[in-house]
C-alpha positions in Angstrom: -43.6 42.3 66.9 -42.9 44.9 69.4 -42.9 41.7 72.1 -40.3 39.7 70.1 -38.3 42.7 69.9 -38.5 43.5 73.9 -37.9 40.0 74.6 -34.9 39.4 72.2 -33.3 42.9 73.6 -33.8 41.5 77.2 -32.1 37.9 76.4 -29.3 39.8 74.2 -28.5 42.0 77.2 -28.3 38.9 79.3 -25.9 37.5 76.7 -24.0 40.7 76.0 -23.3 41.6 79.8 -22.1 37.7 80.7 -20.0 37.6 77.3 -18.1 40.9 78.6 -17.9 39.4 82.4 -16.6 35.9 81.4 -14.2 37.8 78.4 -12.8 40.1 81.2 -12.2 37.3 83.6 -11.0 34.8 81.1 -9.3 36.9 78.2 -9.2 36.4 74.5 -7.7 32.8 74.9 -11.0 31.4 75.9 -13.0 33.3 73.6 -15.2 30.3 72.7 -16.1 29.2 75.9 -17.0 33.1 76.7 -19.3 33.0 73.7 -20.8 29.6 74.6 -21.8 30.0 78.2 -23.1 33.6 77.5 -25.0 32.5 74.4 -26.6 29.6 76.8 -27.7 32.5 79.5 -29.2 34.4 76.5 -30.8 30.9 75.3 -32.9 30.4 78.8 -34.0 34.2 79.1 -35.1 33.9 75.1 -36.9 30.8 75.3 -39.0 31.5 78.5 -40.1 34.9 77.2 -40.6 33.9 73.7 -42.4 30.7 74.8 -44.8 32.5 77.3 -44.9 36.5 76.4 -44.1 36.7 72.6 -45.6 33.9 71.1 -48.0 32.8 74.2 -47.6 29.3 73.2 -49.6 26.6 74.5 -47.9 23.9 72.3 -46.1 20.9 74.0 -43.3 22.5 76.1 -40.6 19.4 75.6 -41.2 19.7 71.9 -40.8 23.3 71.6 -37.8 23.2 73.9 -36.1 20.6 71.5 -37.0 22.5 68.5 -35.6 25.6 70.0 -32.3 24.1 71.4 -31.6 22.6 68.1 -31.9 25.8 66.4 -30.0 27.6 69.4 -27.2 24.4 69.0 -27.1 25.6 65.1 -27.1 29.1 66.2 -24.1 28.7 68.6 -22.3 26.6 66.0 -22.5 29.7 63.5 -21.8 32.3 66.0 -18.4 30.7 67.3 -17.3 30.4 63.9 -18.5 34.0 63.3 -16.8 35.3 66.5 -13.4 33.4 65.6 -13.5 34.7 62.1 -14.2 38.4 63.3 -11.9 38.4 66.1 -8.8 36.3 65.2 -9.1 36.6 61.3 -10.2 40.0 60.5 -9.3 41.8 63.7 -12.5 43.3 64.8 -12.4 43.8 68.3 -13.9 41.4 70.6 -17.1 43.8 72.1 -18.2 44.8 68.7 -17.7 41.1 67.1 -20.3 40.0 69.5 -22.5 42.4 68.9 -22.5 41.9 64.9 -23.0 38.2 65.5 -26.0 38.7 67.8 -27.5 40.8 65.5 -26.9 38.7 62.4 -28.5 35.5 64.4 -31.4 37.7 65.7 -32.2 38.7 62.2 -33.4 35.4 60.9 -34.7 33.8 64.2 -38.0 35.7 64.2 -39.6 33.9 61.1 -37.9 30.4 62.4 -39.4 30.7 65.7 -42.7 31.5 64.4 -42.8 28.8 61.8 -40.9 25.9 63.4 -40.6 26.4 67.3 -43.6 27.9 68.8 -47.1 26.4 68.0 -50.5 27.1 69.1 -52.9 23.8 69.7 -56.0 24.3 67.3 
């Protein structure tokens, strides 16, 4: 669990910093682009750390990446919807909205990763 938290925090830091930087460059009009690009940056870091370090998976990398990418795509859609809701409908400041969305997505990923994404050959 501790490795999952460290890996998650590392991926979250990459994603959050990329989001802030992109938002600074592009502005609120490009919220979905900033959200999506930063999400993909975190995706790369998260997959590598979870596969190699957290779950020490020796399963088929292509299959795991496919399952991971499907979950990430669902997470991306959900996070974009939540960001739009929080920022544009509820008027929550963008930086706090991003933090809340990341926390919500992370809350359920551990079980999904463990049960459906990373496997061990037996």
